[in-house]
Structure formats: C-alpha cells, structure tokens
PLY file of the C-alpha trace (Angstrom):
ply
format ascii 1.0
element vertex 498
property float x
property float y
property float z
element edge 497
property int vertex1
property int vertex2
end_header
-11.18 17.61 12.76
-8.95 17.93 9.85
-9.20 14.94 7.19
-6.34 14.89 4.55
-7.99 15.12 0.75
-7.44 11.72 -0.26
-8.74 10.15 3.27
-11.55 12.40 2.70
-12.50 10.97 -0.83
-11.90 7.38 0.25
-14.13 7.93 3.29
-17.03 9.53 0.98
-16.75 6.17 -1.20
-16.57 3.56 1.75
-19.54 5.14 3.22
-21.71 5.50 -0.05
-20.67 1.90 -0.74
-22.04 1.01 2.85
-25.17 2.78 2.37
-25.56 1.11 -0.78
-25.36 -2.09 0.57
-27.96 -1.12 3.06
-30.15 0.01 0.06
-29.90 -3.17 -1.69
-30.80 -5.07 1.70
-33.86 -3.08 1.75
-35.41 -3.73 -1.66
-34.20 -7.15 -1.51
-35.66 -8.23 1.71
-38.98 -5.99 1.44
-40.96 -8.96 0.13
-40.37 -10.38 3.85
-42.63 -7.99 5.13
-44.95 -6.91 2.46
-45.99 -10.30 0.54
-48.19 -11.58 2.70
-49.97 -8.27 3.27
-50.13 -7.66 -0.54
-51.25 -11.23 -1.46
-54.16 -11.40 1.03
-55.24 -8.10 -0.34
-55.02 -6.40 3.24
-53.08 -3.82 1.81
-52.72 -2.01 -1.59
-48.83 -2.67 -2.44
-47.94 1.09 -2.50
-49.37 1.43 1.00
-47.83 -1.73 2.20
-44.13 -0.62 0.66
-44.27 2.91 2.11
-45.45 1.61 5.69
-42.83 -1.03 5.59
-40.00 1.43 4.75
-41.14 3.64 7.53
-41.13 0.88 9.85
-37.55 -0.52 8.63
-36.41 2.96 9.26
-37.92 3.30 12.97
-36.44 -0.46 13.51
-32.89 0.86 12.85
-33.13 3.97 15.13
-34.54 2.15 18.08
-33.22 -1.22 17.47
-30.14 -0.70 19.41
-26.36 -2.16 18.31
-26.04 -5.65 19.77
-26.30 -7.52 16.38
-24.02 -4.83 14.93
-21.10 -5.66 17.11
-22.01 -9.46 17.34
-21.15 -9.18 13.62
-18.08 -7.04 13.85
-16.59 -9.52 16.23
-16.90 -12.32 13.41
-13.92 -10.45 11.92
-10.17 -11.38 13.15
-8.88 -9.70 16.15
-5.72 -8.87 14.40
-7.52 -6.93 11.67
-9.70 -5.05 14.06
-6.83 -3.94 16.23
-5.28 -2.47 12.97
-8.52 -1.32 11.35
-6.53 2.23 10.70
-4.34 0.40 8.21
-4.53 -0.50 4.50
-5.35 -3.98 5.44
-8.18 -2.68 7.63
-9.71 -0.86 4.95
-9.09 -3.66 2.30
-11.09 -5.82 4.51
-14.02 -3.51 4.86
-14.24 -3.05 0.86
-14.01 -6.41 0.41
-16.77 -7.23 2.74
-18.84 -4.53 1.04
-18.59 -5.33 -2.70
-18.66 -8.86 -2.42
-22.10 -8.41 -0.30
-23.24 -5.99 -2.72
-22.52 -7.94 -5.97
-24.38 -11.32 -4.66
-27.17 -9.40 -3.14
-27.94 -7.55 -6.30
-27.48 -10.62 -8.52
-29.84 -12.84 -6.48
-32.49 -9.99 -6.42
-32.17 -9.60 -10.12
-33.14 -13.17 -10.55
-35.99 -12.94 -8.13
-34.36 -15.42 -5.71
-34.84 -14.86 -2.12
-31.39 -14.90 -0.60
-30.13 -14.00 2.91
-28.18 -10.97 3.55
-26.97 -12.21 6.59
-25.63 -15.40 5.28
-23.70 -12.96 2.70
-22.26 -10.85 4.96
-20.93 -13.58 7.51
-19.51 -15.63 4.48
-17.65 -12.49 3.28
-16.42 -12.11 6.63
-15.01 -15.43 6.93
-13.46 -15.35 3.45
-11.56 -11.87 4.57
-10.31 -14.07 7.71
-9.09 -16.91 5.68
-7.66 -14.62 3.24
-5.90 -12.78 5.78
-4.56 -15.82 7.77
-3.24 -17.23 4.59
-1.12 -13.81 3.85
0.17 -14.17 7.56
1.15 -17.74 7.04
-1.44 -19.52 9.51
-4.17 -20.37 7.22
-7.42 -20.81 9.18
-6.52 -19.03 12.30
-7.65 -15.59 11.29
-11.27 -16.31 11.71
-13.32 -16.42 15.09
-14.61 -19.50 14.58
-16.39 -19.68 18.08
-18.43 -16.57 17.06
-18.84 -18.01 13.42
-20.30 -21.26 14.74
-23.01 -19.30 17.31
-23.71 -16.96 14.22
-23.87 -19.95 11.83
-25.94 -22.25 14.17
-28.79 -19.63 14.22
-28.74 -19.04 10.65
-28.87 -22.72 9.96
-31.76 -23.32 12.11
-33.92 -20.31 11.74
-35.41 -21.44 8.36
-36.12 -24.93 9.71
-38.01 -23.03 12.80
-39.82 -20.80 10.67
-41.00 -23.82 8.71
-42.11 -25.74 11.34
-43.68 -23.35 13.57
-45.71 -21.75 10.66
-46.90 -25.03 9.66
-47.90 -25.91 13.16
-49.55 -22.46 13.58
-51.58 -22.95 10.82
-52.80 -26.60 11.70
-53.72 -25.06 15.31
-55.54 -22.17 13.88
-57.72 -24.63 11.51
-58.63 -26.45 14.93
-59.58 -23.57 16.64
-61.14 -21.32 14.22
-63.62 -22.93 11.85
-64.22 -19.76 9.70
-63.66 -21.20 6.35
-63.33 -17.74 4.73
-59.72 -17.93 6.51
-58.62 -20.86 4.78
-59.55 -19.51 1.05
-57.68 -17.46 -1.08
-58.74 -13.52 -1.63
-61.96 -13.04 -3.50
-60.82 -10.31 -6.10
-59.75 -7.60 -4.24
-61.93 -8.03 -1.36
-59.76 -7.48 2.14
-59.93 -10.26 4.54
-62.39 -10.08 7.65
-61.40 -7.05 9.94
-59.54 -8.95 12.72
-57.22 -10.98 10.14
-56.49 -8.22 8.32
-55.27 -6.21 11.74
-53.25 -9.47 12.36
-51.87 -9.34 8.92
-50.58 -5.59 9.16
-49.76 -6.19 12.61
-47.33 -8.86 11.57
-46.00 -6.82 8.53
-45.20 -3.66 10.94
-43.39 -6.28 13.15
-41.44 -8.11 10.59
-40.35 -4.49 8.81
-39.24 -3.27 12.44
-37.68 -6.42 13.23
-35.53 -6.63 9.96
-34.88 -2.96 10.51
-33.44 -3.41 14.18
-31.49 -6.59 13.20
-30.31 -6.25 9.32
-29.91 -2.56 9.74
-27.35 -2.84 12.47
-25.46 -4.78 10.09
-24.69 -1.65 8.02
-23.94 0.14 11.35
-21.39 -1.99 12.40
-19.52 -1.73 8.88
-19.89 2.05 8.89
-18.40 2.23 12.54
-15.53 -0.09 11.06
-14.87 2.65 8.29
-14.97 5.62 10.66
-12.78 4.07 13.56
-10.25 3.06 10.47
-10.36 6.63 8.56
-10.88 9.14 11.64
-9.52 7.26 14.68
-9.08 10.33 16.49
-12.65 11.31 16.90
-14.22 7.56 16.59
-11.94 5.33 18.31
-13.81 5.79 21.45
-17.26 6.93 22.12
-16.83 10.75 22.77
-20.28 11.09 23.91
-19.82 9.63 27.12
-20.56 11.79 30.24
-17.92 11.97 32.99
-19.84 9.67 35.21
-19.91 7.02 32.18
-16.26 7.20 31.52
-15.82 6.92 35.35
-17.55 3.37 35.00
-15.30 2.36 32.42
-12.18 2.86 34.67
-13.88 1.04 37.48
-14.87 -1.73 34.81
-11.21 -2.09 34.17
-10.24 -2.27 37.90
-12.91 -4.66 38.50
-11.57 -7.18 35.47
-8.10 -6.69 36.83
-9.13 -7.55 40.65
-10.68 -10.49 39.39
-7.93 -12.16 37.22
-5.32 -11.52 39.58
-7.27 -13.60 42.36
-5.08 -16.28 43.36
-8.02 -18.68 42.83
-8.38 -17.63 39.18
-4.48 -17.88 38.69
-4.39 -21.56 39.97
-7.33 -22.41 37.88
-5.71 -21.03 34.43
-2.24 -21.69 35.35
-2.11 -24.98 33.24
1.28 -26.11 31.56
0.65 -26.68 27.79
2.55 -26.58 24.88
3.29 -23.01 22.50
4.02 -22.72 19.16
7.58 -22.52 20.04
7.33 -25.98 21.77
8.33 -24.49 25.25
5.60 -24.86 27.99
3.98 -21.99 30.02
3.38 -21.39 33.45
1.33 -18.46 34.42
1.54 -18.86 38.18
3.32 -15.51 39.39
6.07 -17.28 41.03
6.97 -18.71 37.71
6.64 -15.73 35.39
10.45 -15.37 35.25
10.89 -18.56 33.65
8.50 -17.90 30.98
9.79 -17.73 27.37
10.28 -14.79 25.07
6.75 -14.48 24.25
5.93 -12.81 27.88
8.07 -9.89 26.85
6.63 -9.80 23.12
3.96 -7.25 22.37
0.46 -8.43 23.33
-0.57 -8.53 19.55
1.60 -11.31 18.92
-0.39 -13.49 21.38
-3.94 -12.58 19.94
-4.32 -16.52 18.25
-3.48 -17.75 21.79
-4.27 -15.43 24.76
-3.34 -16.21 28.32
-3.98 -15.10 31.92
-0.87 -12.88 31.92
-1.86 -11.19 28.65
-5.13 -9.93 30.51
-3.20 -8.93 33.50
-0.59 -6.96 31.52
-3.47 -5.22 29.52
-5.67 -4.45 32.15
-2.90 -2.81 34.43
-1.60 -0.65 31.42
-5.49 0.04 30.71
-5.66 1.17 34.49
-2.73 3.36 33.88
-4.25 4.76 30.70
-7.23 5.99 32.17
-5.79 7.54 35.58
-6.77 11.03 35.66
-9.00 11.51 32.78
-12.60 12.55 33.44
-13.85 12.19 29.71
-12.38 10.60 26.44
-11.69 14.26 25.07
-8.99 14.66 27.89
-6.79 12.02 26.28
-4.51 12.26 23.50
-5.38 10.86 20.04
-2.81 8.09 20.46
-3.96 7.25 23.91
-7.31 6.81 22.43
-6.16 4.44 19.96
-4.38 2.55 22.54
-7.12 2.00 24.85
-9.43 0.81 22.01
-6.75 -1.56 20.78
-6.25 -3.02 24.56
-9.94 -3.10 25.22
-10.53 -5.39 22.28
-7.52 -7.43 23.04
-8.69 -7.89 26.80
-12.29 -8.96 25.46
-10.79 -11.36 22.95
-8.30 -12.88 25.65
-11.30 -13.38 28.60
-13.62 -14.58 25.49
-10.86 -17.46 25.09
-10.51 -17.98 28.98
-14.08 -18.02 30.36
-14.58 -21.58 30.22
-11.61 -21.89 32.55
-12.20 -18.58 34.71
-16.20 -18.83 35.40
-16.45 -22.35 37.11
-13.86 -20.88 39.95
-15.86 -17.73 40.55
-18.65 -17.12 42.82
-21.92 -16.24 41.50
-21.50 -12.54 42.65
-17.99 -12.28 40.99
-19.03 -13.89 37.55
-21.87 -11.29 37.65
-19.51 -8.43 38.07
-16.96 -9.67 35.68
-19.69 -9.86 33.14
-21.25 -6.55 33.87
-17.74 -4.96 33.71
-16.96 -6.43 30.36
-20.05 -4.99 28.92
-18.95 -1.56 30.63
-15.56 -1.74 28.78
-17.23 -2.87 25.61
-19.32 0.45 25.82
-16.21 2.55 25.34
-15.56 1.13 21.99
-19.02 -0.25 20.79
-21.47 2.51 19.81
-23.00 4.16 17.12
-23.39 8.11 16.80
-27.17 9.25 15.70
-26.16 10.26 12.41
-25.03 6.71 11.46
-28.19 5.58 12.83
-30.21 7.83 10.94
-27.90 7.31 7.68
-28.58 3.66 7.96
-32.03 4.01 8.53
-32.94 6.12 5.40
-30.91 3.92 3.27
-32.80 0.94 4.52
-36.10 2.74 4.51
-35.33 4.30 1.04
-34.14 0.89 -0.38
-37.45 -0.70 1.09
-39.64 1.32 -1.34
-37.69 0.51 -4.87
-37.40 -2.72 -6.39
-39.58 -4.73 -4.23
-41.78 -6.52 -6.71
-39.31 -9.28 -7.82
-39.00 -11.02 -4.75
-42.53 -10.42 -3.74
-43.71 -12.33 -6.75
-41.60 -15.26 -5.91
-42.76 -15.39 -2.32
-46.18 -14.58 -2.83
-46.83 -16.61 -6.42
-44.16 -19.15 -6.83
-43.45 -21.10 -3.41
-46.78 -22.89 -3.24
-49.09 -24.14 -6.06
-52.22 -22.21 -4.69
-52.69 -18.59 -3.75
-51.81 -17.36 -0.44
-54.74 -17.76 1.98
-55.51 -15.35 4.93
-54.49 -17.96 7.25
-51.37 -18.85 5.68
-50.16 -15.26 5.55
-50.96 -14.54 9.24
-49.23 -17.70 10.24
-45.93 -16.88 8.23
-45.82 -13.47 9.07
-46.54 -13.75 12.86
-43.68 -16.65 13.33
-41.32 -14.41 11.14
-42.12 -11.54 13.42
-41.66 -13.58 16.51
-38.37 -15.42 15.68
-36.66 -12.32 14.23
-37.61 -10.20 17.25
-36.21 -12.86 19.92
-33.05 -13.10 17.85
-32.56 -9.13 18.00
-33.11 -9.18 21.81
-30.55 -11.96 21.82
-28.11 -10.05 19.73
-28.10 -13.01 17.23
-28.17 -12.04 13.44
-30.72 -14.22 11.59
-31.96 -14.36 7.81
-35.29 -12.75 7.72
-35.49 -13.99 4.07
-35.21 -17.50 5.27
-37.46 -17.31 8.23
-40.48 -15.81 6.09
-40.00 -17.86 2.93
-39.53 -20.99 5.01
-42.41 -20.07 7.07
-44.56 -19.79 3.75
-43.52 -23.29 2.46
-44.26 -24.47 5.96
-47.78 -23.08 5.58
-48.30 -24.48 2.04
-47.38 -27.89 3.21
-49.66 -27.96 6.53
-52.14 -26.74 4.08
-51.39 -29.75 1.62
-51.56 -27.08 -1.15
-48.39 -28.57 -2.60
-44.95 -26.71 -3.24
-43.49 -25.45 -6.71
-40.03 -27.40 -6.40
-38.54 -25.23 -9.02
-38.69 -22.41 -6.82
-37.99 -24.30 -3.52
-34.73 -25.71 -5.18
-34.14 -22.04 -6.47
-34.20 -21.09 -2.83
-32.23 -24.11 -1.25
-29.37 -23.55 -4.04
-28.97 -20.14 -3.05
-29.13 -20.84 0.60
-26.56 -23.41 -0.01
-24.33 -21.37 -2.42
-24.51 -17.83 -0.78
-21.73 -18.73 2.19
-19.26 -20.51 -0.37
-19.55 -17.68 -3.08
-19.30 -14.86 -0.49
-16.23 -16.38 0.96
-14.65 -16.55 -2.08
-15.69 -13.21 -3.53
-14.63 -11.58 -0.34
-11.23 -13.39 -0.37
-10.51 -12.55 -3.88
-11.15 -8.67 -3.39
-9.02 -8.71 -0.18
-6.05 -10.56 -1.74
-6.39 -7.99 -4.82
-6.49 -4.73 -2.78
-3.74 -5.94 -0.27
-1.40 -5.81 -3.58
-2.00 -2.20 -3.67
-2.51 -0.91 -0.06
0 1
1 2
2 3
3 4
4 5
5 6
6 7
7 8
8 9
9 10
10 11
11 12
12 13
13 14
14 15
15 16
16 17
17 18
18 19
19 20
20 21
21 22
22 23
23 24
24 25
25 26
26 27
27 28
28 29
29 30
30 31
31 32
32 33
33 34
34 35
35 36
36 37
37 38
38 39
39 40
40 41
41 42
42 43
43 44
44 45
45 46
46 47
47 48
48 49
49 50
50 51
51 52
52 53
53 54
54 55
55 56
56 57
57 58
58 59
59 60
60 61
61 62
62 63
63 64
64 65
65 66
66 67
67 68
68 69
69 70
70 71
71 72
72 73
73 74
74 75
75 76
76 77
77 78
78 79
79 80
80 81
81 82
82 83
83 84
84 85
85 86
86 87
87 88
88 89
89 90
90 91
91 92
92 93
93 94
94 95
95 96
96 97
97 98
98 99
99 100
100 101
101 102
102 103
103 104
104 105
105 106
106 107
107 108
108 109
109 110
110 111
111 112
112 113
113 114
114 115
115 116
116 117
117 118
118 119
119 120
120 121
121 122
122 123
123 124
124 125
125 126
126 127
127 128
128 129
129 130
130 131
131 132
132 133
133 134
134 135
135 136
136 137
137 138
138 139
139 140
140 141
141 142
142 143
143 144
144 145
145 146
146 147
147 148
148 149
149 150
150 151
151 152
152 153
153 154
154 155
155 156
156 157
157 158
158 159
159 160
160 161
161 162
162 163
163 164
164 165
165 166
166 167
167 168
168 169
169 170
170 171
171 172
172 173
173 174
174 175
175 176
176 177
177 178
178 179
179 180
180 181
181 182
182 183
183 184
184 185
185 186
186 187
187 188
188 189
189 190
190 191
191 192
192 193
193 194
194 195
195 196
196 197
197 198
198 199
199 200
200 201
201 202
202 203
203 204
204 205
205 206
206 207
207 208
208 209
209 210
210 211
211 212
212 213
213 214
214 215
215 216
216 217
217 218
218 219
219 220
220 221
221 222
222 223
223 224
224 225
225 226
226 227
227 228
228 229
229 230
230 231
231 232
232 233
233 234
234 235
235 236
236 237
237 238
238 239
239 240
240 241
241 242
242 243
243 244
244 245
245 246
246 247
247 248
248 249
249 250
250 251
251 252
252 253
253 254
254 255
255 256
256 257
257 258
258 259
259 260
260 261
261 262
262 263
263 264
264 265
265 266
266 267
267 268
268 269
269 270
270 271
271 272
272 273
273 274
274 275
275 276
276 277
277 278
278 279
279 280
280 281
281 282
282 283
283 284
284 285
285 286
286 287
287 288
288 289
289 290
290 291
291 292
292 293
293 294
294 295
295 296
296 297
297 298
298 299
299 300
300 301
301 302
302 303
303 304
304 305
305 306
306 307
307 308
308 309
309 310
310 311
311 312
312 313
313 314
314 315
315 316
316 317
317 318
318 319
319 320
320 321
321 322
322 323
323 324
324 325
325 326
326 327
327 328
328 329
329 330
330 331
331 332
332 333
333 334
334 335
335 336
336 337
337 338
338 339
339 340
340 341
341 342
342 343
343 344
344 345
345 346
346 347
347 348
348 349
349 350
350 351
351 352
352 353
353 354
354 355
355 356
356 357
357 358
358 359
359 360
360 361
361 362
362 363
363 364
364 365
365 366
366 367
367 368
368 369
369 370
370 371
371 372
372 373
373 374
374 375
375 376
376 377
377 378
378 379
379 380
380 381
381 382
382 383
383 384
384 385
385 386
386 387
387 388
388 389
389 390
390 391
391 392
392 393
393 394
394 395
395 396
396 397
397 398
398 399
399 400
400 401
401 402
402 403
403 404
404 405
405 406
406 407
407 408
408 409
409 410
410 411
411 412
412 413
413 414
414 415
415 416
416 417
417 418
418 419
419 420
420 421
421 422
422 423
423 424
424 425
425 426
426 427
427 428
428 429
429 430
430 431
431 432
432 433
433 434
434 435
435 436
436 437
437 438
438 439
439 440
440 441
441 442
442 443
443 444
444 445
445 446
446 447
447 448
448 449
449 450
450 451
451 452
452 453
453 454
454 455
455 456
456 457
457 458
458 459
459 460
460 461
461 462
462 463
463 464
464 465
465 466
466 467
467 468
468 469
469 470
470 471
471 472
472 473
473 474
474 475
475 476
476 477
477 478
478 479
479 480
480 481
481 482
482 483
483 484
484 485
485 486
486 487
487 488
488 489
489 490
490 491
491 492
492 493
493 494
494 495
495 496
496 497
C-alpha cells in the first residue's frame, strides 16, 4: 500500500489529533468513575486512577462499534460519500479541533462537561456549514438521528438524578446501618461489602465509559482512514469468503423486498419535488418521471425514493457478482460499493416508515438483518484502531484527573460524600451507561454521574453548592451551541484552502 508523502504527513497529523481527543476525553472524564471511590476512601487515588485506566482500555477493546457508527451517521450523507475529498477531510479536522478546544477548556476550569455533547454539537455545526455552502441551509444534517441522540443526552442526566436519589432513599429504608450514611472517618475504608460495591461500580463505569466514549474516537479514525487510504479501508478487507457472500445475499434480499409490487404500491405516492413536478414510482409510470430519474444518485440524497434504492441495489448486485472477497475488487469498485451501500441505507432509513407496515413480520426481519449485513461490509474497525484508541483513552485516564474529581467529590454537595451516596450514584451511572452501550446510543458519562451525585445530595437533604451546579448547568447549555459554532467556523475556514 503506497501513500504519497503529503498524504502520509496529513494522515499522521489527523490520527494524532484523533488520539489526542481521546486522551483528553480520558482525563476529562476520569472523575466519573474514580471520584466516589476516592472520596469514600475505598481506594487510594493512584490505585483508583490506574485501575480505571485499565478498565477504560478493556472497554474500548471489548465494547463493539455500535456507538462509533451511531455518531458517524449523524454526519451529512453527502460528506460521507465524499470523505475522500478535501471537504471530507476538512469536516473531520474541524470536528476534532472544536471538540479538543472545548473539552480542554472546560477541564482547565474544572467544570464537568460532556464529550458526547461536544462531538455531536460539532457534527451538527459541520452539517449546517456544509449545507450553507451547498445553498440549502439546514438540510445537511441527519435531523432524525440527531434528535434520537440528542434525546438520549437530554434525558440521561435527569435519569441519573432521579434514579440515584431514589436508590439512596430505598437504601435508607432497607439498610439501617448508620455508618453508611456518614462521611468517612479519616482514611478508614467503608465496610467491606459497601467497599466491594463501590469498587465494582467504579470498574463498571470505567468499562462502560471506554466502550461508549472510546467508540467516538474509533468512528473518527475510521473516517480518516477511509478518506485518506480508501483503497484499503473503504471495505472490510478482513471478511472471510463466507461473510462476503452473505453481503451479496443481503443485497439480493433487499432488492427482492423493495421490488415487491405491494411495497411499490405503498411507496408509490405522488408528491411535489424541488422542481415542482410530481413523481410516481409505479413501474409503468417511470418513463414519465422527470429528469432526476436519470441523474446520478448523489443528486437525490436529500430526498431519496424507492426507485433510487432499486437502482442502487441492482447496481450493487452487479458489482458483487463473481467476487469471493473484497480483495478481488478493483480499488475504484471498492469505493463505489461503499458509496452505494451508504446511499441504500440512507434511502431505506427515509422510506422505512412506509415500507415496514406492508411487510410481513418475516420479511421485516429479513430486511433488518440484510441491512445489518450490508452495513458490516463498511462499518468495521481493525484491531489496531481499537488498540490505539484504548491506549489513548486509558493513558489519558491516568493524567490530569484531579481537577474534575475535586469538583464532583467536594463541590457539588455541601457535605462530604457518604458511602451510600457514592454507591448509589455509581451504580446508577454504571447501569445507565451500560444500557446505552447495548442500545448503541451515546450518552454523557459526565452528566449521568455528576447528576447522580447531585441527586443523592438532594435526597439526603445535604444541600447543593449552587455555584457549582450553575457552572455545570451553564456548560451543559453552552456545549452544543459553542461546539456547533467552533466546528462550523473551522469547516468554513478549511474549505477556503482545500
């Protein structure tokens, strides 16, 4: 695999920036896992931080990649299919720089802030800037996916606050040991069983943080590799012949389903187009369709139709015929297959509300599984990428942790964190983040844990330090718009030169 010297330098810079983002994410978010074990004297700070770093490392390696591509698909589809261009690279660098600046700034001020909010705000900012340059402002963002992710980020702190408060109240009713509800006595550790729970939850939050937040870096690195070295990373080259055969079968299955007359009838609605003409996607009427039918599929990304999917799946099936592995394909064909797969998935996402109601349960299941198989051809991450992100996140976890730990441990409530409060907040955080990871939804580890601590303080009637709460809330409110402005500004600036 030969790479031009200039491309190689840019690749090193981009990968280094991505790993720096993960490193900052590590020491910015370390407090989410270690604050409670440190302030309840369950573990010494040095041991807690090293242990948390190790669990973050394992979380990245073992946590899968569902969240990684949930983040990626927030990006405008037209940029994803052109990630190998200057616009694609401008997008990735704008995302990284804006996220690094905001994360580092809030860490320096010792304010817990969400890396997830930051990255998602940056993605929306890039999408809006890209749509502005294209002359259709606001249409360059996957608003459906942004709404899903934004909702999870919005409700996760509320869930953390309410569940941690409720768990503490329940614990008080069920466990009458008064020692659990008092601050630690000097350096004396808590009772063995509560200490075990605190260490277990620290372990769980650290692992879940690695498997959730670490995947964001994985997604960004894969975009860089696909854009700069498309011949090797456009498709998953590690697939076995059997796996690659299943990709071809999945494309066939999708084509069979969407060409079913019942599906065509359900989706064959007459509706206005940007040209003011009407579309009819009934096969007999295709000859009368307007000029968009003969246009490149890229021109229909913002308003995909059933005919687009039929064209694309037919073409994709042709591309895959006669090949037993990705390496059998030419470099150009690999990129075309990736592009068509992205566009098929985009179109089906737009059309599924009309397609699924007319399918039997069996066919709906086949369609869902076939889409997942088709995505597996382009949504993957090599082991070395997982290892690099794991090292960056785990290493970052062991650096600079004290600022945010002090804020969470000392400055949210007016009294010292008790054993029961620490266990309640951590247990809720571990469960919430773990569930989000299973569902492939990015959530804010910072907000879940800090709101959980605040919830236990409120339930315990310990009082809250409102200056800290206001700072955290202000960061929560400002993170999205600031990240959007930074990323949009960087993207527009970079597009002047590339």
